N, C-alpha and C positions, 0 to 999 in steps of 0.2 A: 357431545356425547350422545345426544338423542336426536333422531331424525324427525321427531314430531315438532317441526318448527315451521313457522311462516317467516319469510325473510324480514330483515329489519325495516325494509321499505314499507311493508304492509302492516307492521306492528302498530297498534293503537298509540298515537302520540301522547294521549293523556294518561296512559297507564304508568303508574309509579311503581318502583321496585318495592316488593313486599319483603322488607328486611326482616320482619318478625318470622316469616316462614323460612327465609333463607338461613337465618342464624339458628333457628330451631333445627333445621336439617344439619347444620354444622355440628351442633351438640349431639345429634344422633350419630354422626360420623365419629365423633370423639368417643362416645360410649362403645361403638363397635370396634374402633381401632385406637385405643387409648395411647399407644406408643407414638401415634402421629399428632397428638394434641398440640405440641409445641409448634409444629409446622402449620397446622390448620389455623391456629390463631395468629401466626406471623404474617399471613397473607392479608393485604389491604384490598377491600372490595371497592370497585369502581363501577358505577352504574353506566351501562352503555347500550344504546339501541343499534349499534353497528355490528354487534356480534350475534350470531344465531342462537347460541346457547350460553356456555361459560367458557372463558379462555384465560390463560395466564401469560404474562410477559416474563422475560428472564430476570426482571427486578422484583418478582414476587408480588405483583399486583394481579388481582383476580377481577376480570371484566365480566359483568353479569347482565344478561338481557332481562328486562322486566317481564316481557311476554313469556320467556322460557320459564321463569320462576312461577308465573301465574298458572301455566297449564301443566306443570310437572308435579307429580305427587312428591310429598316431602321425603318419603323413604328413598325415592330415586334421586332426589337432589343430594341426599347424604352420600350416595354412591358417586355422584359427579364430583362432590367436594374431594373425596378420597382420590379419585382419578386425577384431578387437576393438580393436587398437591404432590402426587407421585411424580409427575413430570418434573416438578421443581426439585424435589429431593434427589431424584436420580440424575439431575443435571443434564437433561436431554438437550437443552439449548447448546451447551458447549460440546457435548458428544455429537450432536447433529452437525455442527460446524466441522468437527474433525472428520466425521464419516464422509461428508460431502467432499472435502479436499482429498481424502485418501482414495475415494472411488472415482474421482473426476466428475462429480455430479454438479449440476447447476440449474437454477431456475425454480419457479414455483412448483412445477410438477414433481421435481425430485424432492423438494421440501415436503410435499404431501406424502411422498414415500417414506420420508423420515418420520413424519407424524404418525402414519399408520404402523410403522415398525415399532415406534415407541409405545403406541397403544397396545400392541401385541405383548410387549414386554410387561406392561402393567396389568393388563386385564386377565391374563391367563390364571392368576391366583389372587386377584384383588377382591372378588365378591364372595358372597356366602357368609355364613357366621355373623349374621346381623346386618349384612348389606345385600340388597336385592341386585340381581343381575340385569342391567339395562338391556332391553330387547335389541336395541340398535347399536350397541357397543361393538367394536371390532376386536375379535379374538384371533389367535393364530389359525384356528380352524376356518375362520372367515376367508383367509387367504390361502388355505390348503397347506398350512405349515404345522410343524410339530411344536408342542408346548415347551416351556422351560428354557427358552432362548433369550438372548439379549437383543437390544435394538439393532446393534451392528450385525448380528447373525441374521436376523430377519431381513434387514435391508438388502443383503446380498442374494436373497432367495426369491425375490419377486420383482416384477416390473409392473408399471401401471398400464393395464390394457382396458379395453372397452367393458370388461366384466366388472371393473371397479369404478365405473363412472357414477354409480349410485352413492359412492362415498365422498364425492368431491365437496359436499357441503361441510365436511369436517373443518373446524376452525378452532384449534386449541391454542393459537397464539405462539409468539416467539419462545415462550417457556417450554414448548413441546418440540419445536423443530429448528429454532435459531433464527428464523426469518422475521424481522421486525415488521409489524403491520402499521399502516398509516393512522389507525385509530389508537395505537398505543402511546403512552405518555413519554416513553423513551428514558434514557439514562438521567436526564436532567429534570424529569417530572417529579411531582410530589409523592411522598410516601413509598418510594422504592427502597429496597434493602441494599446496602453496600456489600461488597464482596465478603468482607470479614463477618458481617452479620449473617449472610446466607450460610457461610461455612460453620458458624456457631450453631445455627439451627440444625444443620445436618448432623453435627457432632452430638448434640443433645439427643436427637432422635435415635441415632445409631447406638448411643450408650444405653438408652432405654430398651432398645430391641435386644441388645446383647445381654442385658441384665436378666431377661426372661426369654431366652431363645425358643423355648418350647411353645410359647404362645403366639408365634408369628410364622407366616408362610416361608417356605424355603427361599423364594425370591428376595424377600425383605432381609432374611438372615444373611444371604450372600452379599446384598448391598451394604448392610451394616458392617460386616467384616472388612470390606474394602474401604468403607468410609473411615473406619476406626484405625485401620492400618493401611494408609494409602501406599500403593506400590511406587517403586522408583519411576522416574520419568524416562522410560526405556527408549522412547523415540529420540530423545536428546542423547542418551548414552550410546545408542546405536548409530547416531548420525555420522560420526567420523568413519565408522566402518562402512556405512552406505556410500560416503563420498569416495573412500579408497576403492571400494568395489566398482563404482561407476568409472573411476579414473583408469582402472586396469583395462588394457586393450581387449575388447571382445567380452569382458566379464560383466555380469550383472545386468545384461540387457538382452532383449529378444524382440522380434518383430511381431506386431499384432495388427489384425484388421479391425479390432474393436473400435479404434479411432483412426481414421484415414490420415495419411501424411499430408502436411500442408501443401506439398508440391502437387497433390492431386488436382488442385484448382486449375493448374495449367494444362492438365490432361483430362478433359471432360469425360472421356469414355474409358479411362483407366483408373482403377482403384488401387492406390499404393498403400502398403502397410506403413505404420509409424513405428519408430524405435521406442520401446518402453523399457524403462529401467526396473529391475526387480529389487525387492528388499533383500537384505543379506540372509544367507543361511545361518541359523543360530543353533548351536548345541548347548544345552543347559545341563551342567553336572550338579546334582543335588547331594549334599552330604547327608547321608542317612545313618550315620554312626550313632552309638548309644548316647553320646554327649549332646545330641541334638534332640530337643523336646518335640512332642507332638504339636504344640502351638507353633513352634518354629517351622516345622514341616508344613503346617497350614499356611504360614507366610510364604514359604517357598512355592506352594501351589498358586497363591495369589500373584506372586511375581512372575511365575511362568505364564499365567493367563494374561498378564499385562504385556509381557514380551510378545505373546501371540497377537495381541491387538496392535502392537507396534509394527508388526510386519503385515498389517492389513488382514489378519485372520487366516493367512495361508498356512495351514497346518503342515503341509509338506516341507516347509522351510524351517520348522522348529522340531528338534528331537531332544529327548530327555534321557539322561543317564542317572540311575540311582547308584550311589557309590559309598561304601564304608571302607573296608580294607580291600575290596575288589569291586570292579565295575559290574553291577548286577543285571541291569536291564537297559535296553536301548529301544525307544519307541517314539512314534510321532506324538506331538503335543496334543492334549485334549483339554477340555475345560476342567475346573477343579473337581467336578464330580466324577470324571472319567479317567483320571490319571492316578495310578497306584505307585507309591514310593515304598521300596522295600530295602531292608538293611537291618542295622542294629548292632553291628560288631564294632571293631576298632576303626581307626581312620587312617587312610592313606590315599589321598586324592590323586596321587601320581598315576594310579591305575585308571582313574576317571579321565585324566588328561590324555593318556595313551589311547583309551577307547574312543574318545571324542575325535582325536586326530586321525584315527584309522577309518573314520566314516568316509564313505564315498557316495555322493560328492563331498569333498571336505568342507567343513564349516568356514564361513567368513568371520564369524564372531563366536567366541567361547565364553559362556557365562557360568561362573562357579558360585554356588550358594552354600555357605559353610560357616561354622563357628570359628574357623581359623586354626583349630588344633590338629594340624596335619603337616606332614612333610610336603614341600613344594618341589616342582621340577627344577632341575639345575639350569635349564636353558629355556628361553622364551619360546612359546609356540609360534608357528609361522602365520598366525592370525591374531587379530585384536582380541584381548582378553579383559573381561570385567569380573571382578570378585565382589560378591555381595556378602557382607559379614553380618551374622547374627550377633547382637551386642552381648558382651560378657563383662561382668564386674571384675571377675578374675578367672583365670583358667582352672580347670578341674582335672586332676590326675591323681587317683588314689594311691598309685605306686610311687609318686614323686611329688610331695606337697610344694616343692619349690619350682615346679615345672613352669616355664614361660615359653609359649609357642613362638615360633618365628613369625615376623610380620609378613604379609603377602609381598611377593616380589615387586620390585620397582617397575617391572615391565607391564604390570597389570593396573588397570584403573580400579580403585577400591571405593566402594560405597557401603554405608551402614544400613541395614534392613530393620524394619519394624519401628 
């Protein structure tokens, strides 16, 4: 977090970790960000002279350099505590692994990109209100990027050039980018948290944030909503559609010079493009009738954002239709803050199905998010269909108290939302 560092090799070997100062800084962080208290106290401190500053592994251990603690003011250490625990709460290790695979990245240099992108997600609203802004922290503006993005968004927007060589000292550990370091204790080391323990910490922090949402920054509120209502695993749900798209002759694929074909090695002076498969085109039909609550519409926005991540953030592949008794709008997907859902009348999603299938190019996958109180098409669409149902204890129809809606048709994959 701070570039005011001498390397571990030059650090005084006799210097001991000043735990009193370090833990006083943690208390200052708790006073400034009380909703993070559970997570801050869940990290186990490991003294290490092999890290330049402070770093975390994916098992919630915090490695601390004695020299860094010695030369860093207590109020700045408090900010570093918040920064490091943010990597763990936001699960940057797992997300970094997924992003690396999705973008075809590999090696330490690309892991550094992940680390920088994760820092941008954290730092744009982490400081102030009781926490100092570390002078050498990386912000979106440091990389010439806009604020309020996610790590995955930032990762696609920059590459490591010579202008970023001054940032190579960054060492936030596998908890920030997923790459395990040789100085980490690993999954079998002492004092690491198991998967269910990490999830419990995240749940308790998210519950605390949602209890008083007005006291937290927008980035943390967005994280808490997703942690409290985890979206469906859309990568898995769309996987069958991806396979069928790829299997179709000439479908779902295009040539790209971004990664040369393997045959290029046999033709030294010729660069051949490689065949790259694209994710499927997805149309999302959202039930915006009067029987769907605002909270459920919020879940629909979270699910739409998760679908967008499942197709590697390619907004041109995801369109959204708001539908009550009529299909209201068709637009490309945006994040939760930029997508408006309109409606409020009766429910007939058949119009939404018709509008979706009229799209050109046609969707490979149709996702319908609804409470199920709707007539369904009589015939299966010519594309794979997933129905996400908002849970209902019982159907509601003021004109017919005995009303029982039809179940989603058998040709659709059905999942429960929320």
